[in-house]
C-alpha positions as CSV (number, residue, x, y, z in Angstrom):
1,A,60.9,-20.8,-49.2
2,E,61.0,-18.0,-51.6
3,Q,63.2,-15.0,-52.2
4,L,62.5,-11.6,-53.6
5,I,64.4,-10.9,-56.8
6,T,64.4,-7.9,-59.1
7,R,64.3,-8.5,-62.8
8,R,63.7,-6.2,-65.8
9,N,60.6,-6.4,-67.9
10,R,60.4,-5.9,-71.7
11,N,60.5,-2.2,-71.4
12,G,63.6,-2.2,-69.2
13,Y,61.8,-1.3,-65.9
14,P,62.7,-3.2,-62.7
15,V,60.0,-5.6,-61.5
16,R,60.2,-7.3,-58.2
17,E,58.9,-10.8,-57.9
18,W,59.1,-13.8,-55.6
19,Q,61.0,-16.8,-56.9
20,K,60.9,-20.3,-55.3
21,I,64.2,-21.5,-54.0
22,R,63.1,-25.1,-53.8
23,E,59.9,-27.0,-54.6
24,R,58.9,-28.3,-51.2
25,N,58.4,-26.3,-48.0
26,E,56.7,-28.7,-45.5
27,A,59.4,-28.4,-42.8
28,L,59.3,-24.6,-42.9
29,D,55.5,-24.6,-43.0
30,C,55.3,-26.9,-39.9
31,Y,57.8,-24.6,-38.1
32,V,55.8,-21.5,-38.8
33,Y,52.5,-23.1,-37.8
34,A,54.0,-24.4,-34.5
35,R,55.5,-21.0,-33.8
36,A,52.1,-19.3,-34.4
37,A,50.3,-21.8,-32.2
38,A,52.8,-21.3,-29.4
39,S,52.4,-17.5,-29.7
40,A,48.6,-17.8,-29.7
41,A,48.8,-20.0,-26.5
42,G,51.1,-17.3,-24.9
43,L,54.2,-19.4,-24.6
44,D,56.3,-16.5,-25.9
45,R,55.3,-14.6,-22.8
46,F,56.3,-17.3,-20.3
47,G,59.0,-16.3,-17.9
48,E,61.4,-18.5,-16.1
49,R,59.0,-18.9,-13.2
50,H,56.3,-20.2,-15.5
51,W,58.6,-22.8,-17.1
52,R,59.7,-24.1,-13.7
53,E,56.1,-24.4,-12.5
54,L,55.1,-26.3,-15.7
55,E,58.1,-28.6,-15.3
56,R,57.1,-29.2,-11.6
57,Q,53.6,-30.1,-12.7
58,L,54.7,-32.5,-15.4
59,T,57.4,-34.3,-13.4
60,P,56.1,-37.8,-12.4
61,E,55.8,-38.7,-8.8
62,P,58.7,-40.8,-7.4
63,S,57.9,-44.5,-7.5
64,P,57.1,-46.3,-4.2
65,D,59.9,-48.1,-2.3
66,P,60.6,-51.4,-4.1
67,E,61.0,-53.2,-0.7
68,L,57.5,-52.2,0.3
69,K,56.2,-53.7,-2.9
70,K,58.0,-57.0,-2.1
71,R,56.6,-57.1,1.4
72,R,53.0,-56.8,0.1
73,R,51.4,-60.3,-0.1
74,Q,50.0,-61.1,-3.5
75,R,46.5,-62.4,-3.0
76,G,44.9,-64.6,-5.5
77,R,41.5,-63.9,-7.0
78,T,38.7,-64.7,-4.6
79,V,36.2,-67.2,-6.1
80,I,32.7,-67.3,-4.7
81,K,31.1,-70.7,-5.4
82,S,27.4,-70.8,-5.8
83,S,25.4,-73.4,-3.9
84,W,22.8,-73.5,-6.7
85,M,22.4,-77.0,-8.0
86,S,24.5,-78.6,-5.3
């Protein structure tokens, strides 16, 4: 993050320059990059209808009835024995 300041040079003329407010800008950079990516993907042009459709697509299917799962019989693994060498 920087801000534009006006200072005077040796001759007394105003000179505009950018001055850092703080050393590190990672959070701001990440926000700007994410915003640019969203804009490039067209998310800023999404209407309410688009967001509802996207939410519908991403909502997981309801889980099956737990009673039905209990009623299913658990079968063990089927072992096929070979008659070779017997």
